[in-house]
C-alpha positions in Angstrom: 38.1 61.9 -60.0 37.1 62.5 -63.6 40.8 63.0 -64.5 41.6 59.7 -62.7 38.8 57.9 -64.6 40.0 59.3 -68.0 43.5 58.3 -67.0 42.4 54.6 -66.2 40.7 54.5 -69.5 43.7 55.7 -71.5 45.7 53.2 -69.6 43.7 50.3 -70.5 43.6 51.4 -74.2 47.3 52.0 -74.5 48.3 49.1 -72.4 49.3 46.7 -75.2 51.7 49.3 -76.7 53.1 50.0 -73.3 53.4 46.3 -72.7 55.4 45.8 -76.0 57.6 48.8 -75.2 58.5 47.5 -71.8 59.5 44.1 -73.2 61.7 45.9 -75.9 63.3 48.0 -73.2 64.1 44.9 -71.3 65.8 43.7 -74.6 63.3 40.9 -75.4 63.2 40.7 -79.1 61.4 37.4 -80.2 60.9 38.4 -83.7 63.8 38.0 -86.3 64.8 41.4 -87.8 64.3 42.0 -91.6 65.9 44.3 -94.2 63.8 47.4 -94.7 63.9 51.1 -95.6 64.1 53.5 -92.8 62.3 56.9 -92.7 65.1 58.3 -94.9 64.5 55.5 -97.5 67.8 53.8 -96.6 68.0 50.1 -96.4 68.4 48.9 -92.8 68.1 45.8 -90.7 65.0 46.4 -88.6 62.9 44.7 -86.0 59.2 44.4 -86.8 56.9 47.2 -85.7 55.0 47.3 -82.5 51.9 46.1 -84.1 53.9 42.9 -85.2 55.1 42.6 -81.6 51.6 43.0 -80.2 50.4 40.3 -82.6 53.1 38.0 -81.4 52.0 38.5 -77.7 48.5 37.8 -78.8 49.5 34.7 -80.6 51.5 33.4 -77.5 49.2 34.4 -74.7 45.9 35.1 -76.3 43.8 38.4 -76.1 43.8 38.4 -72.3 47.7 38.1 -72.3 47.9 41.5 -73.9 46.7 43.0 -70.5 49.4 41.3 -68.5 50.4 43.8 -65.8 47.5 46.1 -66.4 46.1 46.2 -62.8 49.3 47.3 -61.1 49.8 49.9 -63.8 46.2 51.3 -63.1 47.3 51.5 -59.3 50.6 53.1 -60.3 48.9 55.8 -62.4 46.1 56.5 -60.2 48.4 56.8 -57.1 50.7 59.1 -59.2 47.7 61.3 -60.1 46.3 61.5 -56.6 49.6 62.2 -55.0 50.6 64.8 -57.6 47.2 66.6 -57.0 47.4 66.5 -53.2 51.1 67.5 -52.9 50.7 70.1 -55.5 47.6 71.7 -54.1 49.3 71.8 -50.6 52.5 73.4 -51.9 50.6 76.0 -54.0 48.4 77.0 -51.1 51.3 77.4 -48.7 53.3 79.3 -51.4 50.1 81.6 -52.0 49.9 82.4 -48.3 53.6 83.4 -47.9 53.6 85.6 -50.9 50.5 87.4 -49.7 52.1 88.1 -46.4 55.2 89.7 -47.9 54.6 92.1 -50.8 58.3 92.4 -51.3 58.7 88.5 -51.7 56.0 88.7 -54.2 58.0 91.4 -56.3 61.1 89.0 -56.1 59.0 86.0 -57.1 57.8 87.8 -60.2 61.4 87.7 -61.5 62.1 84.1 -60.4 58.7 82.6 -60.9 60.1 79.9 -63.4 62.3 78.7 -60.6 59.7 78.7 -58.0 57.0 77.0 -60.0 59.6 74.5 -61.3 60.7 73.8 -57.7 57.1 73.2 -56.6 56.3 71.1 -59.7 59.5 68.9 -59.1 58.3 68.3 -55.4 54.9 67.2 -56.5 56.2 64.9 -59.3 59.0 63.3 -57.2 56.5 62.7 -54.3 54.2 61.1 -56.9 56.9 58.8 -58.3 58.0 57.7 -54.8 54.4 56.8 -53.9 53.6 54.9 -57.1 57.1 53.1 -57.5 56.0 49.9 -55.8 53.1 49.4 -58.1 55.4 50.4 -61.0 57.9 47.7 -60.0 55.2 45.0 -59.8 53.9 46.1 -63.2 57.4 45.8 -64.9 58.0 42.4 -63.3 54.5 41.1 -64.2 55.1 42.2 -67.8 58.6 40.7 -67.7 57.3 37.3 -67.0 56.4 37.0 -70.7 60.1 36.4 -71.4 60.3 33.2 -69.4 56.6 32.5 -68.9 56.8 32.4 -65.1 53.8 32.8 -62.9 55.5 34.4 -59.9 53.8 37.8 -60.0 50.3 36.5 -60.5 48.5 39.3 -58.5 49.3 42.4 -56.2 49.4 40.2 -53.1 51.7 37.5 -54.3 53.9 40.1 -56.1 54.2 42.1 -52.8 55.1 39.0 -50.8 57.7 38.0 -53.5 59.4 41.3 -53.7 59.7 41.6 -49.9 60.9 38.1 -49.5 63.6 38.5 -52.2 64.8 42.1 -51.5 63.0 43.7 -48.5 61.6 47.1 -48.5 64.1 48.3 -51.0 62.9 45.9 -53.6 59.6 48.0 -54.0 61.9 51.0 -55.1 64.1 49.2 -57.7 64.8 51.6 -60.5 63.5 54.7 -58.8 66.8 56.7 -59.0 67.1 56.8 -62.8 63.2 57.5 -62.9 63.6 60.4 -60.5 66.6 61.7 -62.3 64.7 61.7 -65.6 61.7 63.4 -64.2 64.0 66.2 -62.4 65.9 66.8 -65.8 62.8 66.9 -67.8 61.0 69.4 -65.5 63.9 71.7 -65.1 64.8 71.5 -68.8 61.3 72.2 -70.1 60.3 74.9 -67.7 63.5 76.9 -67.7 64.2 76.6 -71.5 60.6 77.2 -72.5 60.6 80.3 -70.2 63.9 81.5 -71.8 62.7 81.0 -75.3 59.4 82.7 -74.8 60.9 85.6 -72.9 64.0 86.5 -75.0 63.3 84.7 -78.5 59.7 84.7 -79.2 59.1 88.2 -77.9 57.1 89.3 -81.0 55.6 86.0 -81.9 53.0 85.2 -79.2 51.2 82.5 -81.3 54.3 80.4 -81.3 54.7 80.4 -77.6 52.0 77.7 -77.1 54.2 75.3 -78.9 57.3 76.0 -77.1 56.6 73.5 -74.3 55.8 70.8 -76.8 59.1 71.2 -78.7 61.1 71.5 -75.5 59.3 68.3 -74.1 60.1 66.4 -77.1 63.8 67.2 -76.8 63.9 66.5 -73.1 62.2 63.1 -73.7 65.1 62.2 -76.2 67.8 63.4 -73.8 66.4 61.4 -70.7 64.9 58.3 -72.6 68.2 56.2 -71.6 67.2 56.9 -68.0 63.7 55.5 -68.7 65.3 52.3 -70.2 67.7 52.1 -67.2 64.8 52.3 -64.7 62.9 49.4 -66.5 65.9 47.2 -66.6 66.8 47.9 -62.9 63.3 47.0 -62.0 63.8 43.5 -63.2 67.5 43.0 -62.9 68.6 40.2 -60.5 65.1 39.0 -59.8 64.0 35.3 -60.1 62.7 36.1 -63.6 64.5 34.9 -66.7 64.2 38.4 -68.1 66.4 39.7 -65.2 69.3 37.4 -65.5 71.8 36.2 -68.0 71.7 35.6 -71.0 68.7 38.0 -71.3 70.6 40.6 -69.2 73.5 40.9 -66.8 72.8 41.5 -63.1 73.8 45.0 -62.4 75.1 46.2 -59.0 73.7 49.8 -59.6 71.8 52.0 -62.0 75.0 53.9 -63.0 76.7 50.7 -64.0 73.4 49.7 -65.9 73.3 53.1 -67.8 77.0 52.7 -68.7 76.5 49.2 -70.1 73.5 50.1 -72.0 75.2 52.9 -73.7 78.3 50.8 -74.3 76.2 48.1 -76.1 74.1 50.6 -78.0 71.0 49.7 -76.1 70.3 52.8 -74.3 67.5 54.0 -76.8 65.8 50.6 -77.3 62.1 51.1 -77.4 62.3 54.8 -78.2 60.7 54.1 -81.8 57.9 51.7 -82.2 58.0 51.7 -86.0 61.5 52.1 -87.4 63.4 49.9 -84.9 66.9 49.4 -85.9 68.3 46.1 -85.1 71.5 46.8 -83.3 74.1 44.1 -82.2 73.3 43.5 -78.6 75.6 41.6 -76.2 72.7 40.1 -74.3 69.5 39.1 -76.2 66.3 37.3 -75.2 64.8 34.4 -77.2 61.4 33.3 -77.7 60.0 30.4 -75.6 57.0 28.2 -75.9 53.5 29.5 -75.3 51.8 29.2 -71.9 48.3 30.1 -70.7 47.8 33.8 -70.1 47.9 34.9 -66.4 45.1 36.9 -64.7 45.3 40.8 -64.9 
């Protein structure tokens, strides 16, 4: 429970930044780009930083508005942590019993332990994503209301009713496939690549092994980030929200079509940087609208 409490605290503190990132992933850029120098000191047309974006949200909706969608995010993160812990513990205990019963199996597992560990971790994390996805969808759509200033997803109960009425049970799992794909790729890439590097490359430099997962994790995040954007977009696409319809975004028939279109328009990595945000030419863009009172969290 201590880890859940810490997670809730971190979620609350970081929510304004997450909120801004979600809006950027959805393609909402209410602030005009300006000519600035990038990290390589080259002049480049850039959108304002995340701090300017947060300031814009604060100006539009007030301080409370910075925490739009916080409650479903807390539920999503809490359900993720609880499910991951329960499933992970169950799988680990079952695996431990099986290996103790068969010494030969234990010897084999010593050689393939990265695969067995990765499989168990994948099962636990995918289970956590499936359980938390309904809250994740509610959170994304609640935050997406900023674009058109709707009041459709005002709380957990009205959001649940709206999603079920519009899309049925499947609506609660909008955008789950790219999210699962991202998680699976990240887990296998991190664990197997880190194991390979530590075993065959960093054989004499033990001190460097502790940084392997950090570096590999960063690389995996870069590779899978377009899937994260796709998941966010699919969670809002085709809804009654302005953010989920033209001209803000097209209505996609599936996540692969969405991923392909994002790549084609150069939008598959939007939101990956919160400071040096290059202003690409987007086929679909959102515009700022008049302020409205901030909704409840």
